[in-house]
MDAnalysis code that builds the backbone (N, CA, C; Angstrom):
import MDAnalysis as mda
import numpy as np

u = mda.Universe.empty(195, n_residues=65, atom_resindex=np.repeat(np.arange(65), 3), trajectory=True)
u.add_TopologyAttr("name", ["N", "CA", "C"] * 65)
u.add_TopologyAttr("resid", np.arange(1, 66))
u.add_TopologyAttr("resname", ["MET", "LYS", "GLU", "SER", "ASN", "PRO", "ASP", "GLY", "ARG", "LEU", "LYS", "PRO", "GLU", "GLU", "GLN", "ARG", "LEU", "ALA", "ARG", "GLN", "TYR", "ALA", "ARG", "GLU", "LYS", "ALA", "VAL", "MET", "PHE", "ALA", "ARG", "ARG", "ARG", "GLY", "ILE", "ASN", "LEU", "LEU", "ARG", "GLU", "LEU", "GLY", "PRO", "ASP", "TYR", "VAL", "ASP", "LEU", "TRP", "THR", "SER", "ARG", "VAL", "VAL", "ARG", "LYS", "LEU", "LYS", "GLN", "THR", "ARG", "PRO", "ALA", "ARG", "ARG"])
u.atoms.positions = np.array([
    [80.744, 232.732, 66.390],
    [81.969, 233.107, 67.053],
    [83.132, 233.057, 66.066],
    [83.205, 232.016, 65.264],
    [84.342, 231.862, 64.364],
    [84.179, 232.712, 63.120],
    [85.177, 233.534, 62.865],
    [85.197, 234.302, 61.629],
    [85.764, 233.405, 60.538],
    [85.510, 233.781, 59.295],
    [86.031, 232.953, 58.213],
    [87.549, 233.046, 58.180],
    [88.178, 231.903, 58.169],
    [89.625, 231.796, 58.130],
    [89.933, 230.594, 57.254],
    [90.690, 230.762, 56.197],
    [90.901, 229.675, 55.238],
    [91.446, 228.387, 55.850],
    [92.279, 228.487, 56.885],
    [92.850, 227.269, 57.461],
    [91.960, 226.643, 58.533],
    [90.827, 227.271, 58.844],
    [89.883, 226.709, 59.806],
    [90.262, 226.924, 61.263],
    [91.296, 227.674, 61.519],
    [91.727, 227.924, 62.898],
    [91.072, 229.195, 63.440],
    [90.947, 229.227, 64.761],
    [90.428, 230.425, 65.411],
    [91.534, 231.458, 65.544],
    [91.150, 232.705, 65.396],
    [92.088, 233.805, 65.615],
    [92.281, 233.968, 67.124],
    [93.353, 234.649, 67.567],
    [93.609, 234.784, 69.012],
    [92.412, 235.320, 69.807],
    [91.735, 236.325, 69.299],
    [90.576, 236.866, 70.019],
    [89.447, 235.838, 70.073],
    [89.261, 235.088, 69.001],
    [88.241, 234.034, 68.979],
    [88.593, 232.933, 69.975],
    [89.880, 232.605, 70.087],
    [90.320, 231.599, 71.060],
    [90.020, 232.068, 72.481],
    [90.299, 233.334, 72.752],
    [90.038, 233.886, 74.085],
    [88.552, 233.821, 74.416],
    [87.724, 234.205, 73.458],
    [86.274, 234.157, 73.669],
    [85.784, 232.725, 73.841],
    [86.345, 231.795, 73.088],
    [85.949, 230.386, 73.205],
    [86.308, 229.842, 74.587],
    [87.494, 230.173, 75.093],
    [87.894, 229.736, 76.438],
    [86.968, 230.328, 77.494],
    [86.648, 231.601, 77.354],
    [85.750, 232.265, 78.301],
    [84.369, 231.607, 78.270],
    [83.864, 231.320, 77.083],
    [82.555, 230.687, 76.932],
    [82.557, 229.293, 77.564],
    [83.608, 228.511, 77.320],
    [83.697, 227.161, 77.885],
    [83.736, 227.220, 79.410],
    [84.458, 228.179, 79.960],
    [84.541, 228.327, 81.416],
    [83.173, 228.672, 81.997],
    [82.486, 229.622, 81.380],
    [81.160, 230.014, 81.857],
    [80.190, 228.844, 81.792],
    [80.252, 228.061, 80.720],
    [79.371, 226.899, 80.585],
    [79.656, 225.868, 81.669],
    [80.932, 225.638, 81.979],
    [81.294, 224.675, 83.020],
    [80.762, 225.120, 84.381],
    [80.904, 226.405, 84.681],
    [80.426, 226.938, 85.960],
    [78.904, 226.820, 86.040],
    [78.203, 227.149, 84.953],
    [76.735, 227.045, 84.940],
    [76.289, 225.589, 85.060],
    [76.968, 224.680, 84.374],
    [76.644, 223.256, 84.424],
    [76.729, 222.747, 85.862],
    [77.811, 223.100, 86.553],
    [77.983, 222.677, 87.943],
    [76.949, 223.339, 88.852],
    [76.679, 224.615, 88.629],
    [75.727, 225.343, 89.467],
    [74.341, 224.704, 89.406],
    [73.929, 224.248, 88.225],
    [72.618, 223.597, 88.089],
    [72.547, 222.309, 88.893],
    [73.694, 221.749, 89.210],
    [73.748, 220.526, 90.004],
    [74.080, 220.806, 91.470],
    [74.020, 222.080, 91.836],
    [74.224, 222.469, 93.220],
    [75.682, 222.546, 93.648],
    [76.587, 222.701, 92.696],
    [78.012, 222.758, 93.011],
    [78.551, 224.140, 92.662],
    [79.253, 224.733, 93.607],
    [79.943, 225.993, 93.341],
    [81.352, 225.624, 92.880],
    [81.515, 225.514, 91.585],
    [82.762, 225.027, 91.000],
    [83.951, 225.910, 91.352],
    [83.746, 227.208, 91.347],
    [84.850, 228.117, 91.666],
    [85.311, 227.950, 93.107],
    [84.385, 227.713, 94.023],
    [84.756, 227.515, 95.424],
    [85.397, 226.144, 95.620],
    [84.850, 225.120, 94.961],
    [85.349, 223.758, 95.139],
    [86.734, 223.548, 94.528],
    [86.941, 224.053, 93.327],
    [88.211, 223.829, 92.631],
    [89.125, 225.042, 92.627],
    [88.533, 226.216, 92.645],
    [89.309, 227.444, 92.496],
    [89.372, 227.833, 91.029],
    [89.469, 229.120, 90.760],
    [89.434, 229.610, 89.376],
    [90.533, 229.034, 88.486],
    [91.735, 228.854, 89.038],
    [92.831, 228.327, 88.217],
    [92.557, 226.897, 87.769],
    [92.028, 226.076, 88.668],
    [91.746, 224.693, 88.301],
    [90.568, 224.582, 87.345],
    [89.598, 225.474, 87.462],
    [88.487, 225.472, 86.503],
    [89.039, 225.727, 85.104],
    [89.923, 226.693, 84.976],
    [90.535, 226.982, 83.676],
    [91.365, 225.800, 83.187],
    [92.130, 225.187, 84.084],
    [92.964, 224.043, 83.714],
    [92.117, 222.879, 83.205],
    [91.084, 222.508, 83.950],
    [90.260, 221.364, 83.560],
    [89.423, 221.667, 82.328],
    [88.969, 222.885, 82.178],
    [88.244, 223.258, 80.963],
    [89.156, 223.097, 79.757],
    [90.391, 223.542, 79.872],
    [91.355, 223.396, 78.775],
    [91.603, 221.929, 78.454],
    [91.721, 221.106, 79.475],
    [91.961, 219.671, 79.251],
    [90.787, 219.005, 78.548],
    [89.576, 219.328, 78.964],
    [88.394, 218.740, 78.329],
    [88.311, 219.164, 76.869],
    [88.535, 220.440, 76.601],
    [88.490, 220.932, 75.218],
    [89.558, 220.240, 74.381],
    [90.758, 220.090, 74.925],
    [91.846, 219.430, 74.192],
    [91.480, 217.984, 73.862],
    [90.910, 217.265, 74.832],
    [90.509, 215.876, 74.583],
    [89.408, 215.800, 73.536],
    [88.456, 216.717, 73.597],
    [87.391, 216.733, 72.595],
    [87.953, 216.989, 71.201],
    [88.921, 217.869, 71.107],
    [89.530, 218.168, 69.811],
    [90.294, 216.964, 69.272],
    [90.906, 216.167, 70.150],
    [91.662, 214.997, 69.727],
    [90.758, 213.889, 69.205],
    [89.554, 213.777, 69.747],
    [88.651, 212.704, 69.335],
    [87.849, 213.063, 68.097],
    [87.815, 214.323, 67.752],
    [87.061, 214.795, 66.598],
    [87.935, 214.691, 65.347],
    [87.385, 214.199, 64.232],
    [88.186, 214.141, 63.005],
    [88.581, 215.540, 62.544],
    [89.754, 215.634, 61.954],
    [90.259, 216.928, 61.483],
    [89.402, 217.447, 60.347],
    [89.162, 218.763, 60.364],
    [88.388, 219.407, 59.287],
    [89.331, 219.791, 58.169],
    [88.861, 219.684, 56.970],
    [89.681, 220.077, 55.817],
    [88.993, 221.122, 55.018],
])
């Protein structure tokens, strides 16, 4: 997914694809456990919580150089 970028950051299109991928994974993860995440939380909250989880994961991971 990530194209080569000297500063290690994702380009805007890569960021969009990463968010879409994370959302799809969250929905599939819940579905395997018998939960309809979109119905339970609604699409806006799925996006919000996916963003929060990704942000927390990025904070706990050491910075790449």
